[in-house]
BAVEX-881472 format. One record per residue (C-alpha): residue number from 1; residue in three letters; x, y, z. Coordinates in pm, 1 decimal. Layout:
BEGIN
+-----+--------+----------+----------+----------+
! num ! residu !       c1 !       c2 !       c3 !
+-----+--------+----------+----------+----------+
! NUM !    ala !        X !        Y !        Z !
...
+-----+--------+----------+----------+----------+
END
This chain:
BEGIN
+-----+--------+----------+----------+----------+
! num ! residu !       c1 !       c2 !       c3 !
+-----+--------+----------+----------+----------+
!   1 !    ala !   2688.6 !  -2574.9 !    158.0 !
!   2 !    thr !   2489.6 !  -2254.4 !    183.5 !
!   3 !    met !   2626.3 !  -1937.2 !    331.1 !
!   4 !    ala !   2340.7 !  -1918.5 !    583.4 !
!   5 !    arg !   2537.4 !  -2047.9 !    880.5 !
!   6 !    met !   2553.0 !  -1816.1 !   1174.6 !
!   7 !    ser !   2895.4 !  -1758.6 !   1322.9 !
!   8 !    gly !   2748.7 !  -1676.0 !   1662.3 !
!   9 !    thr !   2904.6 !  -1329.8 !   1676.1 !
!  10 !    val !   2597.2 !  -1138.0 !   1557.7 !
!  11 !    asp !   2231.9 !  -1206.6 !   1632.1 !
!  12 !    pro !   2039.8 !  -1106.9 !   1315.3 !
!  13 !    asn !   1732.0 !  -1030.4 !   1524.4 !
!  14 !    asp !   1930.2 !   -754.8 !   1698.8 !
!  15 !    leu !   2016.6 !   -579.9 !   1371.3 !
!  16 !    thr !   1813.3 !   -331.8 !   1175.2 !
!  17 !    cys !   1769.5 !   -427.1 !    811.4 !
!  18 !    trp !   1989.3 !   -147.1 !    678.6 !
!  19 !    ala !   2259.8 !   -181.1 !    943.0 !
!  20 !    met !   2296.9 !   -545.1 !    846.9 !
!  21 !    ile !   2280.4 !   -478.8 !    473.2 !
!  22 !    gln !   2535.9 !   -199.6 !    495.0 !
!  23 !    gly !   2765.9 !   -415.7 !    706.7 !
!  24 !    ala !   2730.3 !   -704.4 !    462.2 !
!  25 !    ala !   2797.3 !   -475.2 !    166.2 !
!  26 !    asp !   3108.5 !   -347.5 !    343.6 !
!  27 !    gly !   3240.3 !   -702.0 !    378.3 !
!  28 !    asp !   3184.0 !   -766.6 !    749.6 !
!  29 !    ala !   3177.9 !  -1146.6 !    786.3 !
!  30 !    ala !   2930.7 !  -1158.2 !   1076.1 !
!  31 !    his !   2688.8 !   -925.5 !    898.2 !
!  32 !    arg !   2718.1 !  -1137.9 !    584.8 !
!  33 !    asp !   2629.8 !  -1448.8 !    785.2 !
!  34 !    ala !   2334.2 !  -1266.4 !    936.8 !
!  35 !    phe !   2221.5 !  -1146.8 !    592.8 !
!  36 !    ala !   2223.6 !  -1500.8 !    452.0 !
!  37 !    trp !   2049.5 !  -1643.9 !    761.5 !
!  38 !    arg !   1770.0 !  -1388.4 !    737.6 !
!  39 !    tyr !   1698.5 !  -1403.3 !    364.8 !
!  40 !    glu !   1771.9 !  -1761.4 !    261.8 !
!  41 !    pro !   1415.4 !  -1895.5 !    324.0 !
!  42 !    pro !   1235.3 !  -1684.2 !     57.6 !
!  43 !    val !   1521.9 !  -1737.9 !   -189.0 !
!  44 !    arg !   1509.3 !  -2114.2 !   -142.0 !
!  45 !    ala !   1127.4 !  -2123.5 !   -154.9 !
!  46 !    tyr !   1123.2 !  -1936.6 !   -486.3 !
!  47 !    leu !   1379.7 !  -2165.7 !   -648.2 !
!  48 !    ala !   1207.9 !  -2480.5 !   -520.4 !
!  49 !    ala !    876.3 !  -2365.6 !   -668.8 !
!  50 !    arg !   1032.3 !  -2257.6 !   -998.4 !
!  51 !    trp !   1219.9 !  -2584.3 !  -1046.0 !
!  52 !    arg !    972.6 !  -2820.8 !   -881.5 !
!  53 !    gln !    945.7 !  -3042.0 !  -1192.6 !
!  54 !    ser !   1280.0 !  -2957.2 !  -1347.7 !
!  55 !    pro !   1628.2 !  -3108.5 !  -1350.0 !
!  56 !    his !   1743.0 !  -2773.6 !  -1210.3 !
!  57 !    leu !   1600.8 !  -2881.1 !   -874.4 !
!  58 !    gln !   1927.6 !  -3056.3 !   -795.4 !
!  59 !    ser !   2104.8 !  -2720.7 !   -835.2 !
!  60 !    ile !   1912.3 !  -2537.1 !   -561.6 !
!  61 !    asp !   2195.8 !  -2530.0 !   -307.7 !
!  62 !    asp !   2438.6 !  -2393.6 !   -565.1 !
!  63 !    ala !   2182.8 !  -2139.2 !   -685.5 !
!  64 !    val !   2112.5 !  -2016.0 !   -331.7 !
!  65 !    gln !   2485.1 !  -1974.5 !   -286.4 !
!  66 !    glu !   2504.0 !  -1784.0 !   -615.4 !
!  67 !    val !   2230.5 !  -1543.1 !   -504.7 !
!  68 !    phe !   2430.3 !  -1449.6 !   -197.0 !
!  69 !    val !   2755.4 !  -1428.1 !   -392.0 !
!  70 !    asp !   2581.7 !  -1188.4 !   -633.1 !
!  71 !    cys !   2462.4 !   -979.3 !   -341.4 !
!  72 !    leu !   2780.1 !   -983.2 !   -135.9 !
!  73 !    arg !   3069.3 !   -974.3 !   -381.8 !
!  74 !    glu !   3261.9 !   -650.9 !   -422.1 !
!  75 !    gly !   3067.0 !   -426.6 !   -655.6 !
!  76 !    gly !   2768.8 !   -662.8 !   -626.6 !
!  77 !    ala !   2397.6 !   -608.1 !   -592.0 !
!  78 !    leu !   2403.6 !   -490.0 !   -231.3 !
!  79 !    gly !   2621.6 !   -197.8 !   -326.2 !
!  80 !    arg !   2338.5 !    -70.9 !   -546.0 !
!  81 !    ile !   2058.4 !   -108.2 !   -292.7 !
!  82 !    thr !   2249.3 !     57.7 !     -5.2 !
!  83 !    gly !   2258.7 !    376.3 !   -209.3 !
!  84 !    asn !   1883.8 !    368.5 !   -267.3 !
!  85 !    arg !   1694.8 !    311.3 !     55.4 !
!  86 !    lys !   1370.6 !    425.9 !   -102.9 !
!  87 !    ser !   1346.3 !     88.7 !   -276.6 !
!  88 !    ser !   1164.5 !   -212.1 !   -133.7 !
!  89 !    phe !   1420.5 !   -469.3 !    -28.6 !
!  90 !    arg !   1168.7 !   -747.5 !    -92.2 !
!  91 !    ala !   1136.6 !   -639.9 !   -457.7 !
!  92 !    phe !   1513.7 !   -606.2 !   -486.2 !
!  93 !    leu !   1582.5 !   -957.0 !   -356.8 !
!  94 !    tyr !   1307.2 !  -1102.3 !   -576.5 !
!  95 !    ala !   1477.8 !   -950.8 !   -882.4 !
!  96 !    val !   1818.2 !  -1088.0 !   -780.0 !
!  97 !    val !   1694.2 !  -1444.9 !   -729.2 !
!  98 !    gly !   1500.7 !  -1430.3 !  -1057.0 !
!  99 !    asn !   1812.7 !  -1321.7 !  -1243.3 !
! 100 !    val !   2018.0 !  -1600.3 !  -1087.6 !
! 101 !    ala !   1751.5 !  -1856.7 !  -1181.4 !
! 102 !    leu !   1762.5 !  -1738.9 !  -1542.5 !
! 103 !    arg !   2140.8 !  -1761.9 !  -1541.2 !
! 104 !    val !   2135.6 !  -2119.6 !  -1411.9 !
! 105 !    glu !   1876.3 !  -2217.4 !  -1671.8 !
! 106 !    asp !   2073.0 !  -2052.8 !  -1950.6 !
! 107 !    arg !   2388.4 !  -2234.7 !  -1850.9 !
! 108 !    tyr !   2198.7 !  -2563.2 !  -1852.8 !
! 109 !    ser !   2076.9 !  -2509.0 !  -2205.6 !
! 110 !    arg !   2364.5 !  -2298.4 !  -2337.4 !
! 111 !    asn !   2312.2 !  -2396.3 !  -2701.1 !
! 112 !    arg !   1934.4 !  -2364.6 !  -2696.3 !
! 113 !    glu !   1701.6 !  -2073.6 !  -2645.0 !
! 114 !    arg !   1579.8 !  -2073.4 !  -2283.4 !
! 115 !    gln !   1218.4 !  -2175.8 !  -2266.1 !
! 116 !    ala !    951.9 !  -2125.3 !  -2004.6 !
! 117 !    pro !    787.4 !  -2450.2 !  -1893.1 !
! 118 !    glu !    674.6 !  -2635.5 !  -2202.6 !
! 119 !    asp !    333.2 !  -2574.2 !  -2357.7 !
! 120 !    leu !    251.1 !  -2264.1 !  -2153.1 !
! 121 !    asp !     41.0 !  -2011.2 !  -2342.0 !
! 122 !    pro !     74.3 !  -1640.8 !  -2243.6 !
! 123 !    ala !   -208.3 !  -1659.2 !  -1989.0 !
! 124 !    ala !    -57.4 !  -1970.3 !  -1831.4 !
! 125 !    leu !    283.9 !  -1806.0 !  -1825.4 !
! 126 !    arg !    142.8 !  -1505.2 !  -1640.7 !
! 127 !    ala !    -19.2 !  -1740.6 !  -1390.8 !
! 128 !    tyr !    312.3 !  -1924.1 !  -1347.4 !
! 129 !    glu !    498.2 !  -1599.7 !  -1277.5 !
! 130 !    ala !    225.8 !  -1489.8 !  -1037.0 !
! 131 !    his !    257.0 !  -1822.9 !   -855.4 !
! 132 !    leu !    634.2 !  -1780.5 !   -815.9 !
! 133 !    ser !    585.8 !  -1428.3 !   -684.4 !
! 134 !    met !    328.5 !  -1556.3 !   -435.0 !
! 135 !    val !    561.0 !  -1832.2 !   -313.9 !
! 136 !    phe !    843.4 !  -1583.0 !   -260.8 !
! 137 !    asp !    617.2 !  -1330.5 !    -89.1 !
! 138 !    arg !    467.6 !  -1592.2 !    144.2 !
! 139 !    ala !    812.0 !  -1713.3 !    248.4 !
! 140 !    trp !    915.0 !  -1350.0 !    297.1 !
! 141 !    ala !    606.5 !  -1294.1 !    514.1 !
! 142 !    gln !    693.1 !  -1598.0 !    724.7 !
! 143 !    arg !   1044.4 !  -1461.9 !    779.9 !
! 144 !    met !    915.6 !  -1116.5 !    876.8 !
! 145 !    val !    662.6 !  -1263.3 !   1121.3 !
! 146 !    arg !    925.8 !  -1489.8 !   1272.4 !
! 147 !    glu !   1154.8 !  -1192.2 !   1321.4 !
! 148 !    ala !    872.0 !   -990.4 !   1477.5 !
! 149 !    val !    804.0 !  -1275.9 !   1720.4 !
! 150 !    glu !   1171.4 !  -1286.4 !   1817.2 !
! 151 !    arg !   1174.0 !   -910.5 !   1861.5 !
! 152 !    gln !    864.0 !   -923.0 !   2080.9 !
! 153 !    arg !   1018.2 !  -1205.5 !   2283.5 !
! 154 !    ala !   1339.5 !  -1007.8 !   2334.9 !
! 155 !    arg !   1143.7 !   -703.4 !   2450.3 !
! 156 !    ala !    939.9 !   -919.5 !   2687.1 !
! 157 !    ala !   1257.9 !  -1059.5 !   2840.3 !
! 158 !    arg !   1361.4 !   -702.9 !   2922.8 !
! 159 !    leu !   1019.2 !   -605.1 !   3057.7 !
! 160 !    gly !    970.3 !   -904.1 !   3286.7 !
! 161 !    thr !    737.3 !  -1188.8 !   3372.3 !
! 162 !    asp !    404.0 !  -1033.4 !   3271.9 !
! 163 !    ala !    529.7 !   -947.0 !   2924.0 !
! 164 !    glu !    682.6 !  -1292.6 !   2881.5 !
! 165 !    arg !    351.2 !  -1445.5 !   2982.1 !
! 166 !    arg !    177.7 !  -1244.1 !   2710.8 !
! 167 !    val !    416.7 !  -1390.9 !   2453.0 !
! 168 !    ala !    333.9 !  -1737.7 !   2584.0 !
! 169 !    leu !    -35.9 !  -1650.5 !   2555.8 !
! 170 !    leu !      2.6 !  -1563.2 !   2187.8 !
! 171 !    tyr !    186.1 !  -1889.8 !   2129.7 !
! 172 !    arg !    -87.7 !  -2093.9 !   2297.2 !
! 173 !    arg !   -358.1 !  -1907.3 !   2106.9 !
! 174 !    phe !   -207.6 !  -1917.7 !   1757.3 !
! 175 !    tyr !     32.7 !  -2211.5 !   1745.5 !
! 176 !    asp !   -164.5 !  -2445.2 !   1971.6 !
! 177 !    asn !   -497.1 !  -2302.6 !   1847.4 !
! 178 !    leu !   -650.1 !  -2293.2 !   2195.9 !
! 179 !    pro !   -939.1 !  -2058.1 !   2278.8 !
! 180 !    ile !   -880.3 !  -1801.2 !   2551.9 !
! 181 !    cys !  -1130.4 !  -1966.6 !   2785.5 !
! 182 !    glu !   -939.9 !  -2295.0 !   2769.3 !
! 183 !    ile !   -606.1 !  -2124.2 !   2829.8 !
! 184 !    ala !   -762.6 !  -1943.5 !   3126.4 !
! 185 !    arg !   -868.6 !  -2275.8 !   3278.2 !
! 186 !    glu !   -525.9 !  -2424.2 !   3213.9 !
! 187 !    trp !   -350.9 !  -2125.4 !   3373.1 !
! 188 !    glu !   -612.5 !  -2093.4 !   3648.2 !
! 189 !    thr !   -665.0 !  -1731.2 !   3549.7 !
! 190 !    asp !   -973.2 !  -1514.9 !   3504.4 !
! 191 !    ala !  -1082.0 !  -1531.8 !   3139.4 !
! 192 !    ala !  -1175.9 !  -1161.9 !   3120.8 !
! 193 !    phe !   -829.9 !  -1065.5 !   3244.7 !
! 194 !    leu !   -672.2 !  -1300.6 !   2993.5 !
! 195 !    his !   -874.8 !  -1145.4 !   2709.6 !
! 196 !    his !   -732.5 !   -808.9 !   2814.7 !
! 197 !    glu !   -378.0 !   -947.1 !   2820.3 !
! 198 !    tyr !   -436.2 !  -1110.4 !   2482.5 !
! 199 !    ala !   -530.8 !   -771.7 !   2334.9 !
! 200 !    arg !   -209.8 !   -624.6 !   2480.4 !
! 201 !    ala !     -4.7 !   -912.5 !   2341.9 !
! 202 !    arg !   -145.9 !   -861.5 !   1994.0 !
! 203 !    ser !    -73.8 !   -489.4 !   2016.0 !
! 204 !    glu !    285.6 !   -563.9 !   2119.2 !
! 205 !    phe !    324.5 !   -807.0 !   1830.8 !
! 206 !    arg !    182.8 !   -551.6 !   1588.4 !
! 207 !    ala !    437.4 !   -293.6 !   1707.8 !
! 208 !    ala !    718.8 !   -544.0 !   1659.7 !
! 209 !    leu !    595.4 !   -634.4 !   1311.4 !
! 210 !    leu !    568.8 !   -268.6 !   1212.5 !
! 211 !    asp !    929.8 !   -221.3 !   1322.9 !
! 212 !    val !   1050.3 !   -518.7 !   1120.0 !
! 213 !    val !    851.2 !   -441.3 !    807.8 !
! 214 !    gly !    928.8 !    -70.0 !    828.0 !
! 215 !    ala !   1299.5 !   -151.3 !    820.3 !
! 216 !    his !   1254.0 !   -328.8 !    486.9 !
! 217 !    his !    976.1 !   -131.1 !    324.5 !
! 218 !    pro !   1026.6 !    241.9 !    264.2 !
! 219 !    gly !    732.1 !    472.3 !    285.0 !
! 220 !    ser !    494.9 !    650.2 !    519.5 !
! 221 !    pro !    355.0 !    485.0 !    834.8 !
! 222 !    ala !     32.8 !    421.0 !    643.4 !
! 223 !    glu !    224.1 !    245.3 !    363.9 !
! 224 !    val !    413.3 !     31.7 !    614.9 !
! 225 !    glu !     80.1 !    -57.2 !    775.2 !
! 226 !    glu !    -53.4 !   -166.4 !    436.4 !
! 227 !    glu !    256.7 !   -379.1 !    378.0 !
! 228 !    cys !    199.8 !   -549.4 !    714.9 !
! 229 !    lys !   -160.3 !   -625.1 !    620.9 !
! 230 !    leu !    -47.4 !   -765.2 !    286.0 !
! 231 !    leu !    206.1 !   -997.4 !    449.9 !
! 232 !    leu !    -39.2 !  -1120.9 !    713.1 !
! 233 !    asn !   -303.3 !  -1183.9 !    446.7 !
! 234 !    leu !    -52.1 !  -1393.0 !    251.9 !
! 235 !    leu !    -16.5 !  -1619.0 !    556.9 !
! 236 !    arg !   -393.2 !  -1654.9 !    593.7 !
! 237 !    asp !   -443.5 !  -1784.8 !    238.2 !
+-----+--------+----------+----------+----------+
END
């Protein structure tokens, strides 16, 4: 069983990235649960893509567990990253899961030299590595967007009905793929007003996404903005 089971004592969407990471590194059980809940999807996506046509595929659950053990054990990987908040946490986690994958593969073929997928020339190997990086980054982007949505929803609940309606508008527009004019008819609302509210909703989502991404990606506001654009572009591909 994976460690990503929430105990119910901490909502990961209410934690900043570094507060949760520091708490997990310090051994707090609820923060460790929150850490695993938040970061399991990109870890699992990477391993599934790497081992898609491999006997290692049956080891995914154990490998996911091993990633979090590596991060969370005393003296483990998280202890290194908490002392260096200028590093990208996405790059850090990608390196950890890659190292665990190599370790699993080496154990499987202990008496043989570990090989990349058979018959890959250098160009194909570079393409394979680029594909794995893309899979990880896309799953990371999905997690960041999901967290931004939850953050926007939580803010809307505090602000009241109009803000909650704007969240519902974004959902109808993007998840249900309905044009604004159709939503306006459905809600019996003026379309021009709804276009205005839609612009506000997108601005509120952008602010939430900047908060989430900024907590994981060190740098200037302009660099965080570029990271947001990168993640959103990954989801459009």
